[in-house]
PDB file as gemmi writes it, atoms N, CA and C in Angstrom:
CRYST1    1.000    1.000    1.000  90.00  90.00  90.00 P 1                      
ATOM      1  N   MET A   1       0.840  -1.168   0.000  1.00  0.00           N  
ATOM      2  CA  MET A   1       0.000   0.000   0.000  1.00  0.00           C  
ATOM      3  C   MET A   1       0.889   1.236   0.000  1.00  0.00           C  
ATOM      4  N   THR A   2       0.349   2.273  -0.521  1.00  0.00           N  
ATOM      5  CA  THR A   2       1.107   3.517  -0.544  1.00  0.00           C  
ATOM      6  C   THR A   2       0.862   4.292   0.739  1.00  0.00           C  
ATOM      7  N   THR A   3       1.776   5.171   1.042  1.00  0.00           N  
ATOM      8  CA  THR A   3       1.632   5.996   2.237  1.00  0.00           C  
ATOM      9  C   THR A   3       1.238   7.401   1.825  1.00  0.00           C  
ATOM     10  N   ASP A   4       0.756   8.180   2.776  1.00  0.00           N  
ATOM     11  CA  ASP A   4       0.433   9.577   2.489  1.00  0.00           C  
ATOM     12  C   ASP A   4       1.692  10.276   1.999  1.00  0.00           C  
ATOM     13  N   GLY A   5       1.527  11.137   1.029  1.00  0.00           N  
ATOM     14  CA  GLY A   5       2.666  11.846   0.488  1.00  0.00           C  
ATOM     15  C   GLY A   5       3.362  11.107  -0.636  1.00  0.00           C  
ATOM     16  N   ASP A   6       2.896   9.926  -0.972  1.00  0.00           N  
ATOM     17  CA  ASP A   6       3.479   9.166  -2.076  1.00  0.00           C  
ATOM     18  C   ASP A   6       3.093   9.858  -3.375  1.00  0.00           C  
ATOM     19  N   ASP A   7       4.084  10.267  -4.147  1.00  0.00           N  
ATOM     20  CA  ASP A   7       3.788  11.020  -5.364  1.00  0.00           C  
ATOM     21  C   ASP A   7       3.946  10.182  -6.635  1.00  0.00           C  
ATOM     22  N   ARG A   8       3.938   8.863  -6.490  1.00  0.00           N  
ATOM     23  CA  ARG A   8       4.029   8.010  -7.675  1.00  0.00           C  
ATOM     24  C   ARG A   8       2.769   8.151  -8.527  1.00  0.00           C  
ATOM     25  N   GLN A   9       2.943   8.007  -9.824  1.00  0.00           N  
ATOM     26  CA  GLN A   9       1.787   7.990 -10.716  1.00  0.00           C  
ATOM     27  C   GLN A   9       1.014   6.700 -10.491  1.00  0.00           C  
ATOM     28  N   ARG A  10      -0.277   6.729 -10.833  1.00  0.00           N  
ATOM     29  CA  ARG A  10      -1.139   5.569 -10.626  1.00  0.00           C  
ATOM     30  C   ARG A  10      -1.397   4.839 -11.931  1.00  0.00           C  
ATOM     31  N   ILE A  11      -1.575   3.533 -11.793  1.00  0.00           N  
ATOM     32  CA  ILE A  11      -1.970   2.682 -12.914  1.00  0.00           C  
ATOM     33  C   ILE A  11      -3.185   1.885 -12.469  1.00  0.00           C  
ATOM     34  N   LEU A  12      -4.201   1.844 -13.324  1.00  0.00           N  
ATOM     35  CA  LEU A  12      -5.360   0.979 -13.117  1.00  0.00           C  
ATOM     36  C   LEU A  12      -5.439   0.052 -14.319  1.00  0.00           C  
ATOM     37  N   THR A  13      -5.403  -1.237 -14.058  1.00  0.00           N  
ATOM     38  CA  THR A  13      -5.517  -2.236 -15.109  1.00  0.00           C  
ATOM     39  C   THR A  13      -6.170  -3.465 -14.508  1.00  0.00           C  
ATOM     40  N   GLY A  14      -6.618  -4.370 -15.341  1.00  0.00           N  
ATOM     41  CA  GLY A  14      -7.258  -5.544 -14.784  1.00  0.00           C  
ATOM     42  C   GLY A  14      -7.689  -6.547 -15.822  1.00  0.00           C  
ATOM     43  N   VAL A  15      -8.433  -7.524 -15.325  1.00  0.00           N  
ATOM     44  CA  VAL A  15      -8.917  -8.617 -16.165  1.00  0.00           C  
ATOM     45  C   VAL A  15     -10.352  -8.956 -15.783  1.00  0.00           C  
ATOM     46  N   ARG A  16     -11.029  -9.596 -16.718  1.00  0.00           N  
ATOM     47  CA  ARG A  16     -12.334 -10.182 -16.414  1.00  0.00           C  
ATOM     48  C   ARG A  16     -12.092 -11.635 -16.011  1.00  0.00           C  
ATOM     49  N   PRO A  17     -12.755 -12.121 -14.972  1.00  0.00           N  
ATOM     50  CA  PRO A  17     -12.532 -13.499 -14.517  1.00  0.00           C  
ATOM     51  C   PRO A  17     -13.342 -14.500 -15.348  1.00  0.00           C  
ATOM     52  N   THR A  18     -12.889 -14.734 -16.567  1.00  0.00           N  
ATOM     53  CA  THR A  18     -13.642 -15.595 -17.486  1.00  0.00           C  
ATOM     54  C   THR A  18     -13.094 -17.007 -17.574  1.00  0.00           C  
ATOM     55  N   GLY A  19     -11.968 -17.271 -16.976  1.00  0.00           N  
ATOM     56  CA  GLY A  19     -11.371 -18.601 -17.032  1.00  0.00           C  
ATOM     57  C   GLY A  19     -10.005 -18.587 -16.376  1.00  0.00           C  
ATOM     58  N   ALA A  20      -9.374 -19.735 -16.404  1.00  0.00           N  
ATOM     59  CA  ALA A  20      -8.070 -19.872 -15.758  1.00  0.00           C  
ATOM     60  C   ALA A  20      -7.026 -19.000 -16.451  1.00  0.00           C  
ATOM     61  N   LEU A  21      -6.156 -18.420 -15.648  1.00  0.00           N  
ATOM     62  CA  LEU A  21      -5.036 -17.680 -16.214  1.00  0.00           C  
ATOM     63  C   LEU A  21      -4.040 -18.682 -16.795  1.00  0.00           C  
ATOM     64  N   HIS A  22      -3.296 -18.249 -17.800  1.00  0.00           N  
ATOM     65  CA  HIS A  22      -2.362 -19.147 -18.481  1.00  0.00           C  
ATOM     66  C   HIS A  22      -1.091 -18.394 -18.840  1.00  0.00           C  
ATOM     67  N   LEU A  23      -0.187 -19.063 -19.508  1.00  0.00           N  
ATOM     68  CA  LEU A  23       1.105 -18.481 -19.855  1.00  0.00           C  
ATOM     69  C   LEU A  23       0.958 -17.190 -20.658  1.00  0.00           C  
ATOM     70  N   GLY A  24      -0.050 -17.117 -21.504  1.00  0.00           N  
ATOM     71  CA  GLY A  24      -0.283 -15.898 -22.275  1.00  0.00           C  
ATOM     72  C   GLY A  24      -0.579 -14.704 -21.389  1.00  0.00           C  
ATOM     73  N   HIS A  25      -1.339 -14.917 -20.309  1.00  0.00           N  
ATOM     74  CA  HIS A  25      -1.587 -13.834 -19.351  1.00  0.00           C  
ATOM     75  C   HIS A  25      -0.274 -13.387 -18.708  1.00  0.00           C  
ATOM     76  N   TYR A  26       0.554 -14.367 -18.368  1.00  0.00           N  
ATOM     77  CA  TYR A  26       1.823 -14.031 -17.713  1.00  0.00           C  
ATOM     78  C   TYR A  26       2.717 -13.230 -18.651  1.00  0.00           C  
ATOM     79  N   ALA A  27       2.937 -13.755 -19.842  1.00  0.00           N  
ATOM     80  CA  ALA A  27       3.839 -13.096 -20.794  1.00  0.00           C  
ATOM     81  C   ALA A  27       3.264 -11.776 -21.299  1.00  0.00           C  
ATOM     82  N   GLY A  28       1.946 -11.707 -21.432  1.00  0.00           N  
ATOM     83  CA  GLY A  28       1.327 -10.522 -22.004  1.00  0.00           C  
ATOM     84  C   GLY A  28       1.040  -9.406 -21.024  1.00  0.00           C  
ATOM     85  N   ALA A  29       0.907  -9.733 -19.736  1.00  0.00           N  
ATOM     86  CA  ALA A  29       0.530  -8.690 -18.777  1.00  0.00           C  
ATOM     87  C   ALA A  29       1.195  -8.860 -17.413  1.00  0.00           C  
ATOM     88  N   LEU A  30       1.026 -10.013 -16.812  1.00  0.00           N  
ATOM     89  CA  LEU A  30       1.423 -10.175 -15.413  1.00  0.00           C  
ATOM     90  C   LEU A  30       2.903  -9.919 -15.167  1.00  0.00           C  
ATOM     91  N   GLU A  31       3.744 -10.347 -16.082  1.00  0.00           N  
ATOM     92  CA  GLU A  31       5.182 -10.117 -15.919  1.00  0.00           C  
ATOM     93  C   GLU A  31       5.471  -8.614 -15.797  1.00  0.00           C  
ATOM     94  N   ASN A  32       4.792  -7.815 -16.606  1.00  0.00           N  
ATOM     95  CA  ASN A  32       4.951  -6.355 -16.518  1.00  0.00           C  
ATOM     96  C   ASN A  32       4.353  -5.801 -15.234  1.00  0.00           C  
ATOM     97  N   TRP A  33       3.188  -6.313 -14.846  1.00  0.00           N  
ATOM     98  CA  TRP A  33       2.542  -5.824 -13.629  1.00  0.00           C  
ATOM     99  C   TRP A  33       3.443  -6.015 -12.414  1.00  0.00           C  
ATOM    100  N   ILE A  34       4.130  -7.159 -12.354  1.00  0.00           N  
ATOM    101  CA  ILE A  34       5.020  -7.436 -11.224  1.00  0.00           C  
ATOM    102  C   ILE A  34       6.077  -6.342 -11.120  1.00  0.00           C  
ATOM    103  N   ARG A  35       6.657  -5.977 -12.235  1.00  0.00           N  
ATOM    104  CA  ARG A  35       7.679  -4.931 -12.276  1.00  0.00           C  
ATOM    105  C   ARG A  35       7.080  -3.559 -11.949  1.00  0.00           C  
ATOM    106  N   LEU A  36       5.919  -3.269 -12.500  1.00  0.00           N  
ATOM    107  CA  LEU A  36       5.308  -1.948 -12.341  1.00  0.00           C  
ATOM    108  C   LEU A  36       4.912  -1.634 -10.903  1.00  0.00           C  
ATOM    109  N   GLN A  37       4.616  -2.666 -10.108  1.00  0.00           N  
ATOM    110  CA  GLN A  37       4.157  -2.392  -8.746  1.00  0.00           C  
ATOM    111  C   GLN A  37       5.240  -1.741  -7.876  1.00  0.00           C  
ATOM    112  N   ASP A  38       6.494  -1.798  -8.302  1.00  0.00           N  
ATOM    113  CA  ASP A  38       7.558  -1.101  -7.571  1.00  0.00           C  
ATOM    114  C   ASP A  38       7.754   0.329  -8.054  1.00  0.00           C  
ATOM    115  N   GLU A  39       7.253   0.635  -9.246  1.00  0.00           N  
ATOM    116  CA  GLU A  39       7.463   1.952  -9.838  1.00  0.00           C  
ATOM    117  C   GLU A  39       6.234   2.859  -9.748  1.00  0.00           C  
ATOM    118  N   TYR A  40       5.052   2.267  -9.651  1.00  0.00           N  
ATOM    119  CA  TYR A  40       3.794   3.014  -9.698  1.00  0.00           C  
ATOM    120  C   TYR A  40       2.885   2.591  -8.551  1.00  0.00           C  
ATOM    121  N   ASP A  41       1.886   3.399  -8.290  1.00  0.00           N  
ATOM    122  CA  ASP A  41       0.820   3.068  -7.355  1.00  0.00           C  
ATOM    123  C   ASP A  41      -0.214   2.281  -8.162  1.00  0.00           C  
ATOM    124  N   CYS A  42      -0.117   0.956  -8.121  1.00  0.00           N  
ATOM    125  CA  CYS A  42      -0.899   0.091  -9.014  1.00  0.00           C  
ATOM    126  C   CYS A  42      -2.200  -0.384  -8.374  1.00  0.00           C  
ATOM    127  N   PHE A  43      -3.255  -0.342  -9.178  1.00  0.00           N  
ATOM    128  CA  PHE A  43      -4.556  -0.883  -8.816  1.00  0.00           C  
ATOM    129  C   PHE A  43      -4.873  -1.970  -9.831  1.00  0.00           C  
ATOM    130  N   PHE A  44      -4.927  -3.219  -9.372  1.00  0.00           N  
ATOM    131  CA  PHE A  44      -5.212  -4.352 -10.239  1.00  0.00           C  
ATOM    132  C   PHE A  44      -6.666  -4.768 -10.010  1.00  0.00           C  
ATOM    133  N   LEU A  45      -7.461  -4.640 -11.056  1.00  0.00           N  
ATOM    134  CA  LEU A  45      -8.911  -4.803 -10.982  1.00  0.00           C  
ATOM    135  C   LEU A  45      -9.345  -6.172 -11.492  1.00  0.00           C  
ATOM    136  N   ILE A  46     -10.205  -6.824 -10.726  1.00  0.00           N  
ATOM    137  CA  ILE A  46     -10.910  -8.009 -11.212  1.00  0.00           C  
ATOM    138  C   ILE A  46     -12.306  -7.526 -11.575  1.00  0.00           C  
ATOM    139  N   ALA A  47     -12.574  -7.436 -12.877  1.00  0.00           N  
ATOM    140  CA  ALA A  47     -13.801  -6.825 -13.404  1.00  0.00           C  
ATOM    141  C   ALA A  47     -14.925  -7.854 -13.467  1.00  0.00           C  
ATOM    142  N   ASP A  48     -15.456  -8.205 -12.297  1.00  0.00           N  
ATOM    143  CA  ASP A  48     -16.469  -9.256 -12.248  1.00  0.00           C  
ATOM    144  C   ASP A  48     -17.873  -8.777 -12.601  1.00  0.00           C  
ATOM    145  N   TYR A  49     -18.166  -7.478 -12.508  1.00  0.00           N  
ATOM    146  CA  TYR A  49     -19.483  -6.993 -12.937  1.00  0.00           C  
ATOM    147  C   TYR A  49     -19.722  -7.296 -14.407  1.00  0.00           C  
ATOM    148  N   GLN A  50     -18.707  -7.092 -15.211  1.00  0.00           N  
ATOM    149  CA  GLN A  50     -18.852  -7.296 -16.647  1.00  0.00           C  
ATOM    150  C   GLN A  50     -19.139  -8.751 -16.981  1.00  0.00           C  
ATOM    151  N   VAL A  51     -18.657  -9.660 -16.160  1.00  0.00           N  
ATOM    152  CA  VAL A  51     -18.891 -11.085 -16.391  1.00  0.00           C  
ATOM    153  C   VAL A  51     -20.228 -11.504 -15.797  1.00  0.00           C  
ATOM    154  N   SER A  52     -20.567 -10.997 -14.584  1.00  0.00           N  
ATOM    155  CA  SER A  52     -21.793 -11.440 -13.914  1.00  0.00           C  
ATOM    156  C   SER A  52     -23.054 -11.087 -14.675  1.00  0.00           C  
ATOM    157  N   ASP A  53     -23.004 -10.017 -15.457  1.00  0.00           N  
ATOM    158  CA  ASP A  53     -24.182  -9.634 -16.237  1.00  0.00           C  
ATOM    159  C   ASP A  53     -24.554 -10.676 -17.281  1.00  0.00           C  
ATOM    160  N   HIS A  54     -23.579 -11.457 -17.724  1.00  0.00           N  
ATOM    161  CA  HIS A  54     -23.818 -12.433 -18.785  1.00  0.00           C  
ATOM    162  C   HIS A  54     -23.629 -13.870 -18.319  1.00  0.00           C  
ATOM    163  N   ALA A  55     -23.360 -14.070 -17.043  1.00  0.00           N  
ATOM    164  CA  ALA A  55     -23.059 -15.414 -16.550  1.00  0.00           C  
ATOM    165  C   ALA A  55     -24.325 -16.153 -16.156  1.00  0.00           C  
ATOM    166  N   ASP A  56     -24.353 -17.421 -16.481  1.00  0.00           N  
ATOM    167  CA  ASP A  56     -25.460 -18.277 -16.063  1.00  0.00           C  
ATOM    168  C   ASP A  56     -25.269 -18.746 -14.626  1.00  0.00           C  
ATOM    169  N   ASP A  57     -24.037 -18.812 -14.177  1.00  0.00           N  
ATOM    170  CA  ASP A  57     -23.723 -19.350 -12.860  1.00  0.00           C  
ATOM    171  C   ASP A  57     -22.905 -18.327 -12.062  1.00  0.00           C  
ATOM    172  N   ILE A  58     -23.595 -17.569 -11.224  1.00  0.00           N  
ATOM    173  CA  ILE A  58     -22.935 -16.527 -10.430  1.00  0.00           C  
ATOM    174  C   ILE A  58     -21.917 -17.132  -9.470  1.00  0.00           C  
ATOM    175  N   ASP A  59     -22.205 -18.328  -8.943  1.00  0.00           N  
ATOM    176  CA  ASP A  59     -21.240 -18.976  -8.052  1.00  0.00           C  
ATOM    177  C   ASP A  59     -19.928 -19.249  -8.777  1.00  0.00           C  
ATOM    178  N   ARG A  60     -20.006 -19.596 -10.044  1.00  0.00           N  
ATOM    179  CA  ARG A  60     -18.790 -19.837 -10.834  1.00  0.00           C  
ATOM    180  C   ARG A  60     -17.997 -18.533 -11.003  1.00  0.00           C  
ATOM    181  N   VAL A  61     -18.687 -17.416 -11.165  1.00  0.00           N  
ATOM    182  CA  VAL A  61     -17.998 -16.124 -11.271  1.00  0.00           C  
ATOM    183  C   VAL A  61     -17.265 -15.831  -9.968  1.00  0.00           C  
ATOM    184  N   ARG A  62     -17.920 -16.077  -8.841  1.00  0.00           N  
ATOM    185  CA  ARG A  62     -17.277 -15.845  -7.540  1.00  0.00           C  
ATOM    186  C   ARG A  62     -16.032 -16.714  -7.378  1.00  0.00           C  
ATOM    187  N   GLU A  63     -16.134 -17.978  -7.787  1.00  0.00           N  
ATOM    188  CA  GLU A  63     -14.975 -18.873  -7.726  1.00  0.00           C  
ATOM    189  C   GLU A  63     -13.849 -18.359  -8.623  1.00  0.00           C  
ATOM    190  N   ALA A  64     -14.218 -17.866  -9.793  1.00  0.00           N  
ATOM    191  CA  ALA A  64     -13.218 -17.365 -10.736  1.00  0.00           C  
ATOM    192  C   ALA A  64     -12.496 -16.141 -10.173  1.00  0.00           C  
ATOM    193  N   VAL A  65     -13.208 -15.291  -9.433  1.00  0.00           N  
ATOM    194  CA  VAL A  65     -12.581 -14.125  -8.795  1.00  0.00           C  
ATOM    195  C   VAL A  65     -11.500 -14.595  -7.823  1.00  0.00           C  
ATOM    196  N   ILE A  66     -11.819 -15.591  -7.023  1.00  0.00           N  
ATOM    197  CA  ILE A  66     -10.850 -16.133  -6.061  1.00  0.00           C  
ATOM    198  C   ILE A  66      -9.665 -16.757  -6.794  1.00  0.00           C  
ATOM    199  N   GLU A  67      -9.939 -17.470  -7.884  1.00  0.00           N  
ATOM    200  CA  GLU A  67      -8.861 -18.089  -8.667  1.00  0.00           C  
ATOM    201  C   GLU A  67      -7.920 -17.033  -9.239  1.00  0.00           C  
ATOM    202  N   VAL A  68      -8.472 -15.955  -9.772  1.00  0.00           N  
ATOM    203  CA  VAL A  68      -7.634 -14.895 -10.345  1.00  0.00           C  
ATOM    204  C   VAL A  68      -6.758 -14.275  -9.259  1.00  0.00           C  
ATOM    205  N   ALA A  69      -7.354 -13.930  -8.129  1.00  0.00           N  
ATOM    206  CA  ALA A  69      -6.576 -13.319  -7.040  1.00  0.00           C  
ATOM    207  C   ALA A  69      -5.487 -14.270  -6.549  1.00  0.00           C  
ATOM    208  N   THR A  70      -5.811 -15.546  -6.437  1.00  0.00           N  
ATOM    209  CA  THR A  70      -4.831 -16.545  -6.010  1.00  0.00           C  
ATOM    210  C   THR A  70      -3.689 -16.653  -7.016  1.00  0.00           C  
ATOM    211  N   ASP A  71      -4.034 -16.666  -8.295  1.00  0.00           N  
ATOM    212  CA  ASP A  71      -3.004 -16.722  -9.340  1.00  0.00           C  
ATOM    213  C   ASP A  71      -2.116 -15.482  -9.296  1.00  0.00           C  
ATOM    214  N   TRP A  72      -2.718 -14.315  -9.083  1.00  0.00           N  
ATOM    215  CA  TRP A  72      -1.931 -13.084  -8.989  1.00  0.00           C  
ATOM    216  C   TRP A  72      -0.907 -13.190  -7.856  1.00  0.00           C  
ATOM    217  N   LEU A  73      -1.354 -13.682  -6.708  1.00  0.00           N  
ATOM    218  CA  LEU A  73      -0.430 -13.852  -5.586  1.00  0.00           C  
ATOM    219  C   LEU A  73       0.677 -14.839  -5.939  1.00  0.00           C  
ATOM    220  N   ALA A  74       0.311 -15.919  -6.616  1.00  0.00           N  
ATOM    221  CA  ALA A  74       1.273 -16.969  -6.960  1.00  0.00           C  
ATOM    222  C   ALA A  74       2.373 -16.478  -7.896  1.00  0.00           C  
ATOM    223  N   VAL A  75       2.045 -15.547  -8.799  1.00  0.00           N  
ATOM    224  CA  VAL A  75       3.070 -15.073  -9.743  1.00  0.00           C  
ATOM    225  C   VAL A  75       3.886 -13.906  -9.194  1.00  0.00           C  
ATOM    226  N   GLY A  76       3.477 -13.348  -8.064  1.00  0.00           N  
ATOM    227  CA  GLY A  76       4.295 -12.308  -7.455  1.00  0.00           C  
ATOM    228  C   GLY A  76       3.667 -10.941  -7.298  1.00  0.00           C  
ATOM    229  N   LEU A  77       2.393 -10.789  -7.651  1.00  0.00           N  
ATOM    230  CA  LEU A  77       1.737  -9.519  -7.319  1.00  0.00           C  
ATOM    231  C   LEU A  77       1.573  -9.485  -5.808  1.00  0.00           C  
ATOM    232  N   ASP A  78       1.881  -8.364  -5.222  1.00  0.00           N  
ATOM    233  CA  ASP A  78       1.975  -8.263  -3.771  1.00  0.00           C  
ATOM    234  C   ASP A  78       1.010  -7.197  -3.253  1.00  0.00           C  
ATOM    235  N   PRO A  79       0.001  -7.597  -2.475  1.00  0.00           N  
ATOM    236  CA  PRO A  79      -0.960  -6.614  -1.956  1.00  0.00           C  
ATOM    237  C   PRO A  79      -0.339  -5.620  -0.971  1.00  0.00           C  
ATOM    238  N   ASP A  80       0.891  -5.848  -0.544  1.00  0.00           N  
ATOM    239  CA  ASP A  80       1.587  -4.856   0.278  1.00  0.00           C  
ATOM    240  C   ASP A  80       2.254  -3.787  -0.582  1.00  0.00           C  
ATOM    241  N   ARG A  81       2.394  -4.058  -1.891  1.00  0.00           N  
ATOM    242  CA  ARG A  81       3.026  -3.109  -2.807  1.00  0.00           C  
ATOM    243  C   ARG A  81       2.063  -2.587  -3.863  1.00  0.00           C  
ATOM    244  N   SER A  82       0.843  -3.089  -3.855  1.00  0.00           N  
ATOM    245  CA  SER A  82      -0.163  -2.677  -4.839  1.00  0.00           C  
ATOM    246  C   SER A  82      -1.542  -2.892  -4.227  1.00  0.00           C  
ATOM    247  N   HIS A  83      -2.574  -2.589  -4.996  1.00  0.00           N  
ATOM    248  CA  HIS A  83      -3.948  -2.716  -4.507  1.00  0.00           C  
ATOM    249  C   HIS A  83      -4.692  -3.706  -5.397  1.00  0.00           C  
ATOM    250  N   PHE A  84      -5.357  -4.672  -4.790  1.00  0.00           N  
ATOM    251  CA  PHE A  84      -6.236  -5.573  -5.526  1.00  0.00           C  
ATOM    252  C   PHE A  84      -7.653  -5.023  -5.361  1.00  0.00           C  
ATOM    253  N   VAL A  85      -8.379  -4.912  -6.461  1.00  0.00           N  
ATOM    254  CA  VAL A  85      -9.721  -4.345  -6.439  1.00  0.00           C  
ATOM    255  C   VAL A  85     -10.687  -5.338  -7.076  1.00  0.00           C  
ATOM    256  N   ILE A  86     -11.730  -5.688  -6.342  1.00  0.00           N  
ATOM    257  CA  ILE A  86     -12.796  -6.523  -6.895  1.00  0.00           C  
ATOM    258  C   ILE A  86     -13.962  -5.586  -7.189  1.00  0.00           C  
ATOM    259  N   GLU A  87     -14.250  -5.452  -8.455  1.00  0.00           N  
ATOM    260  CA  GLU A  87     -15.210  -4.454  -8.929  1.00  0.00           C  
ATOM    261  C   GLU A  87     -16.545  -4.512  -8.190  1.00  0.00           C  
ATOM    262  N   SER A  88     -17.086  -5.700  -7.976  1.00  0.00           N  
ATOM    263  CA  SER A  88     -18.412  -5.829  -7.366  1.00  0.00           C  
ATOM    264  C   SER A  88     -18.435  -5.429  -5.894  1.00  0.00           C  
ATOM    265  N   LEU A  89     -17.282  -5.262  -5.276  1.00  0.00           N  
ATOM    266  CA  LEU A  89     -17.238  -4.852  -3.872  1.00  0.00           C  
ATOM    267  C   LEU A  89     -17.205  -3.337  -3.697  1.00  0.00           C  
ATOM    268  N   ILE A  90     -17.308  -2.609  -4.801  1.00  0.00           N  
ATOM    269  CA  ILE A  90     -17.334  -1.148  -4.752  1.00  0.00           C  
ATOM    270  C   ILE A  90     -18.747  -0.695  -5.114  1.00  0.00           C  
ATOM    271  N   PRO A  91     -19.610  -0.446  -4.115  1.00  0.00           N  
ATOM    272  CA  PRO A  91     -21.004  -0.116  -4.413  1.00  0.00           C  
ATOM    273  C   PRO A  91     -21.156   1.134  -5.276  1.00  0.00           C  
ATOM    274  N   GLU A  92     -20.253   2.088  -5.127  1.00  0.00           N  
ATOM    275  CA  GLU A  92     -20.345   3.323  -5.911  1.00  0.00           C  
ATOM    276  C   GLU A  92     -20.176   3.069  -7.412  1.00  0.00           C  
ATOM    277  N   HIS A  93     -19.545   1.977  -7.754  1.00  0.00           N  
ATOM    278  CA  HIS A  93     -19.315   1.676  -9.174  1.00  0.00           C  
ATOM    279  C   HIS A  93     -20.633   1.509  -9.933  1.00  0.00           C  
ATOM    280  N   ALA A  94     -21.633   0.984  -9.267  1.00  0.00           N  
ATOM    281  CA  ALA A  94     -22.921   0.725  -9.919  1.00  0.00           C  
ATOM    282  C   ALA A  94     -23.854   1.932  -9.881  1.00  0.00           C  
ATOM    283  N   GLU A  95     -23.469   2.981  -9.199  1.00  0.00           N  
ATOM    284  CA  GLU A  95     -24.347   4.152  -9.077  1.00  0.00           C  
ATOM    285  C   GLU A  95     -24.285   5.039 -10.292  1.00  0.00           C  
TER     286      GLU A  95                                                      
END                                                                             
């Protein structure tokens, strides 16, 4: 997490939890995200609202959110150096 007075620029990026993460996610995004979390105030978003609107199984979407966050931790994204954001947990987003 950042402290007061931190003047780093911010980055907001994320994914929709539509399936298991794979090597393409790592090479295409996650490898860069790991590096960026030391240089920027990073917000990594799990965009589950966009998936839940079209999902037949909401429980599967919830499981996918947990899988994505777990995978992020496994590859080296660090919630002490960045922010994990689950879109559906921000009530103001839907207003």
